C-alpha positions as a Markdown table, in Angstrom:
| # | Residue | x | y | z |
|---|---|---|---|---|
| 1 | Phe | 0.0 | 0.0 | 0.0 |
| 2 | Tyr | 3.0 | 2.3 | 0.2 |
| 3 | Thr | 3.1 | 2.2 | -3.6 |
| 4 | Val | -0.6 | 3.2 | -3.8 |
| 5 | Gly | 0.2 | 6.2 | -1.5 |
| 6 | Asn | 3.2 | 7.1 | -3.7 |
| 7 | Leu | 0.9 | 7.0 | -6.8 |
| 8 | Gly | -1.5 | 9.3 | -4.9 |
| 9 | Asp | 1.5 | 11.7 | -4.4 |
| 10 | Val | 2.1 | 11.6 | -8.1 |
| 11 | Asp | -1.6 | 12.4 | -8.8 |
| 12 | Leu | -1.4 | 15.3 | -6.4 |
| 13 | Ile | 1.7 | 16.7 | -8.2 |
| 14 | Arg | -0.1 | 16.3 | -11.5 |
| 15 | Gly | -3.2 | 18.1 | -10.2 |
| 16 | Asp | -5.5 | 15.1 | -10.3 |
| 17 | Leu | -6.8 | 15.7 | -6.8 |
| 18 | Thr | -9.8 | 13.3 | -7.1 |
| 19 | Ser | -7.5 | 10.4 | -7.9 |
| 20 | Ala | -5.0 | 11.4 | -5.2 |
| 21 | Glu | -7.8 | 11.5 | -2.6 |
| 22 | His | -9.1 | 8.1 | -3.7 |
| 23 | Arg | -5.7 | 6.5 | -3.4 |
| 24 | Phe | -5.1 | 8.2 | 0.0 |
| 25 | Asn | -8.4 | 6.9 | 1.2 |
| 26 | Leu | -7.5 | 3.3 | 0.1 |
| 27 | Val | -4.2 | 3.5 | 2.1 |
| 28 | Ala | -6.0 | 5.1 | 5.1 |
| 29 | Glu | -8.6 | 2.3 | 5.2 |
| 30 | Phe | -5.8 | -0.4 | 4.9 |
| 31 | Ala | -3.8 | 1.3 | 7.7 |
| 32 | Lys | -6.7 | 1.3 | 10.0 |
| 33 | Glu | -7.6 | -2.4 | 9.2 |
| 34 | Val | -4.1 | -3.6 | 10.0 |
| 35 | Asp | -3.6 | -1.0 | 12.9 |
| 36 | Asp | -0.5 | 0.4 | 11.3 |
| 37 | Lys | 0.0 | 3.7 | 13.3 |
| 38 | Glu | 2.9 | 4.8 | 11.2 |
| 39 | Leu | 0.9 | 4.4 | 8.0 |
| 40 | Val | -1.9 | 6.3 | 9.7 |
| 41 | Ala | 0.5 | 9.1 | 10.4 |
| 42 | Glu | 1.7 | 9.0 | 6.8 |
| 43 | Cys | -1.9 | 9.2 | 5.6 |
| 44 | Glu | -2.6 | 12.2 | 7.8 |
| 45 | Val | 0.4 | 14.0 | 6.3 |
| 46 | Arg | -0.8 | 13.1 | 2.8 |
| 47 | Phe | -4.4 | 14.3 | 3.5 |
| 48 | Gly | -2.8 | 17.5 | 4.9 |
| 49 | Glu | -0.9 | 18.0 | 1.6 |
| 50 | Leu | -4.1 | 17.4 | -0.3 |
| 51 | Ala | -6.0 | 20.0 | 1.7 |
| 52 | Phe | -3.0 | 22.4 | 1.3 |
| 53 | Phe | -3.1 | 22.0 | -2.5 |
| 54 | Thr | -6.9 | 22.5 | -2.6 |
| 55 | Gly | -6.6 | 25.7 | -0.5 |
| 56 | Asn | -8.3 | 24.3 | 2.5 |
| 57 | Ser | -6.0 | 25.7 | 5.2 |
| 58 | Ala | -8.1 | 24.7 | 8.2 |
| 59 | Val | -8.3 | 21.1 | 7.2 |
| 60 | Ala | -4.6 | 21.0 | 6.2 |
| 61 | Glu | -3.6 | 22.4 | 9.7 |
| 62 | Thr | -5.9 | 19.9 | 11.4 |
| 63 | Arg | -4.4 | 17.0 | 9.4 |
| 64 | Tyr | -0.8 | 18.1 | 10.0 |
| 65 | Lys | -1.4 | 18.4 | 13.7 |
| 66 | Lys | -3.0 | 15.0 | 13.9 |
| 67 | Ala | 0.0 | 13.5 | 12.1 |
| 68 | Ile | 2.3 | 15.2 | 14.6 |
| 69 | Glu | 0.2 | 13.8 | 17.5 |
| 70 | Ile | 0.3 | 10.2 | 16.1 |
| 71 | Ala | 4.0 | 10.4 | 15.1 |
| 72 | Glu | 4.9 | 11.6 | 18.6 |
| 73 | Lys | 3.0 | 8.8 | 20.3 |
| 74 | Ile | 4.7 | 6.1 | 18.2 |
| 75 | Gly | 8.1 | 7.8 | 18.0 |
| 76 | Ser | 8.2 | 8.2 | 14.2 |
| 77 | Thr | 10.7 | 11.0 | 13.6 |
| 78 | Glu | 10.2 | 10.7 | 9.8 |
| 79 | Tyr | 6.5 | 11.5 | 9.9 |
| 80 | Leu | 6.9 | 14.0 | 12.7 |
| 81 | Thr | 9.4 | 15.9 | 10.6 |
| 82 | Arg | 7.2 | 15.6 | 7.4 |
| 83 | Ala | 4.1 | 16.9 | 9.3 |
| 84 | Cys | 6.1 | 19.7 | 10.8 |
| 85 | Val | 7.5 | 20.8 | 7.4 |
| 86 | Gly | 4.0 | 20.8 | 6.0 |
| 87 | Leu | 2.6 | 22.8 | 8.9 |
| 88 | Ala | 5.4 | 25.3 | 8.8 |
| 89 | Arg | 4.9 | 25.9 | 5.1 |
| 90 | Leu | 1.2 | 26.4 | 5.7 |
| 91 | Leu | 1.7 | 28.8 | 8.6 |
| 92 | Ile | 4.2 | 30.8 | 6.6 |
| 93 | Gly | 1.7 | 31.0 | 3.7 |
| 94 | Glu | -0.9 | 32.3 | 6.2 |
| 95 | Arg | 1.6 | 34.8 | 7.6 |
| 96 | Asn | 1.5 | 33.2 | 11.0 |
| 97 | His | 5.2 | 33.7 | 11.4 |
| 98 | Asp | 5.4 | 33.3 | 15.2 |
| 99 | Glu | 3.8 | 29.8 | 15.2 |
| 100 | Ala | 5.8 | 28.9 | 12.0 |
| 101 | Glu | 9.0 | 29.9 | 13.7 |
| 102 | Gln | 8.1 | 27.6 | 16.6 |
| 103 | Val | 7.5 | 24.7 | 14.2 |
| 104 | Ile | 10.7 | 25.5 | 12.3 |
| 105 | Asp | 12.6 | 25.4 | 15.6 |
| 106 | Arg | 11.1 | 22.0 | 16.3 |
| 107 | Ile | 12.2 | 20.8 | 12.8 |
| 108 | Thr | 15.7 | 22.1 | 13.6 |
| 109 | Gln | 15.8 | 20.2 | 16.9 |
| 110 | Leu | 14.5 | 17.0 | 15.2 |
| 111 | Ala | 17.3 | 17.3 | 12.6 |
| 112 | Ala | 19.9 | 17.8 | 15.3 |
| 113 | Asp | 18.5 | 15.0 | 17.5 |
| 114 | Lys | 18.5 | 12.6 | 14.5 |
| 115 | Ser | 22.1 | 13.6 | 13.6 |
| 116 | Ala | 23.3 | 13.2 | 17.1 |
| 117 | Ala | 21.6 | 9.8 | 17.4 |
| 118 | Lys | 23.1 | 8.7 | 14.1 |
| 119 | Ala | 26.5 | 9.9 | 15.2 |
| 120 | Leu | 26.2 | 8.1 | 18.5 |
| 121 | Gln | 25.1 | 4.9 | 16.8 |
| 122 | Leu | 28.0 | 5.1 | 14.4 |
| 123 | Gln | 30.4 | 5.8 | 17.3 |
| 124 | Glu | 29.1 | 2.8 | 19.2 |
| 125 | Ser | 29.4 | 0.7 | 16.0 |
| 126 | Ala | 33.0 | 1.9 | 15.6 |
| 127 | Ala | 33.9 | 1.0 | 19.2 |
| 128 | Ala | 32.4 | -2.5 | 18.8 |
| 129 | Lys | 34.3 | -3.1 | 15.6 |
| 130 | Glu | 37.5 | -1.9 | 17.2 |
| 131 | Ala | 37.0 | -4.2 | 20.2 |
| 132 | Ala | 36.3 | -7.1 | 18.0 |
| 133 | Ala | 39.3 | -6.5 | 15.8 |
| 134 | Lys | 41.5 | -6.1 | 18.9 |
| 135 | Gly | 43.2 | -3.1 | 17.5 |
| 136 | Ala | 43.3 | -4.1 | 13.9 |
| 137 | Gln | 44.4 | -1.0 | 12.1 |
| 138 | Thr | 42.1 | -1.4 | 9.1 |
| 139 | Arg | 39.0 | -1.6 | 11.2 |
| 140 | Ala | 40.0 | 1.2 | 13.4 |
| 141 | Gln | 40.5 | 3.4 | 10.4 |
| 142 | Gln | 37.1 | 2.4 | 9.1 |
| 143 | Ala | 35.5 | 3.3 | 12.4 |
| 144 | Leu | 37.1 | 6.7 | 12.4 |
| 145 | Ala | 36.0 | 7.3 | 8.8 |
| 146 | Glu | 32.4 | 6.4 | 9.8 |
| 147 | Ala | 32.5 | 8.7 | 12.8 |
| 148 | Glu | 33.8 | 11.5 | 10.6 |
| 149 | Lys | 31.1 | 10.9 | 8.1 |
| 150 | Ala | 28.5 | 11.1 | 10.8 |
| 151 | Arg | 30.0 | 14.3 | 12.1 |
| 152 | Leu | 29.9 | 15.8 | 8.7 |
| 153 | Glu | 26.3 | 14.7 | 8.2 |
| 154 | Ala | 25.4 | 16.2 | 11.6 |
| 155 | Lys | 27.1 | 19.5 | 10.6 |
| 156 | Lys | 25.3 | 19.4 | 7.2 |
| 157 | Ser | 21.9 | 18.8 | 8.9 |
| 158 | Glu | 22.6 | 21.7 | 11.3 |
| 159 | Glu | 23.5 | 24.0 | 8.5 |
| 160 | Gln | 20.3 | 23.0 | 6.6 |
| 161 | Ala | 18.3 | 23.7 | 9.8 |
| 162 | Ile | 20.0 | 27.1 | 10.2 |
| 163 | Ala | 19.2 | 27.9 | 6.6 |
| 164 | Leu | 15.6 | 26.9 | 7.0 |
| 165 | Asn | 15.3 | 29.0 | 10.2 |
| 166 | Lys | 17.0 | 32.0 | 8.4 |
| 167 | Glu | 14.5 | 31.7 | 5.5 |
| 168 | Ala | 11.6 | 31.6 | 8.0 |
| 169 | Leu | 12.9 | 34.7 | 9.7 |
| 170 | Gln | 13.3 | 36.5 | 6.4 |
| 171 | Ser | 9.8 | 35.6 | 5.5 |
| 172 | Arg | 8.5 | 36.8 | 8.8 |
| 173 | Asp | 10.4 | 40.1 | 8.5 |
| 174 | Ala | 9.1 | 40.6 | 4.9 |
| 175 | Ala | 5.6 | 40.0 | 6.1 |
| 176 | Ala | 6.0 | 42.4 | 9.0 |
| 177 | Gln | 7.3 | 45.1 | 6.5 |
| 178 | Asn | 4.5 | 44.4 | 4.1 |
| 179 | Leu | 2.0 | 44.7 | 7.0 |
| 180 | Ala | 3.6 | 48.0 | 8.1 |
| 181 | Glu | 3.5 | 49.4 | 4.6 |
| 182 | Ser | -0.2 | 48.3 | 4.2 |
| 183 | Lys | -1.1 | 50.0 | 7.5 |
| 184 | Gln | 0.7 | 53.1 | 6.5 |
| 185 | Lys | -1.1 | 53.2 | 3.1 |
| 186 | Ala | -4.4 | 52.6 | 4.8 |
| 187 | Ser | -3.9 | 55.5 | 7.2 |
| 188 | Val | -3.2 | 57.9 | 4.3 |
């Protein structure tokens, strides 16, 4: 059923909203039948996207927030992140920059947490390999390379998160300037 959902995403991109909704409903029904909470969270994200593309902001926000709630309960960082990205995009579009900034901060933290967890996992893996090899130089070099790769990935994720935050702040500042200009024109 993941393929059906992916085909629904393609329908959404192509603008065939009826077909996308139909496919998403099929996946949602299946997810509920088999009690797959992660798939339910994925469906909520997809229904949020559908609502976003159809201009139904209230439904999109509700769906994204429901996906966030489910993803938090089951510990799905992937769908928590996807739902937060969708919600942030929606809030920026609605010029709700304060709430958007909070969501973006959360995305930044999720990226940092995931990178740190990955780095720790790679470091533990490197330590285990080193102990098993009892100092074999080749394995130790491999472990160091993996740890460096993880460090670089963590740095890249942090830089991406900082860039996203910067973009959000620029959008907020532009919106505030537009609002001030609109108020000034209205008072004239």
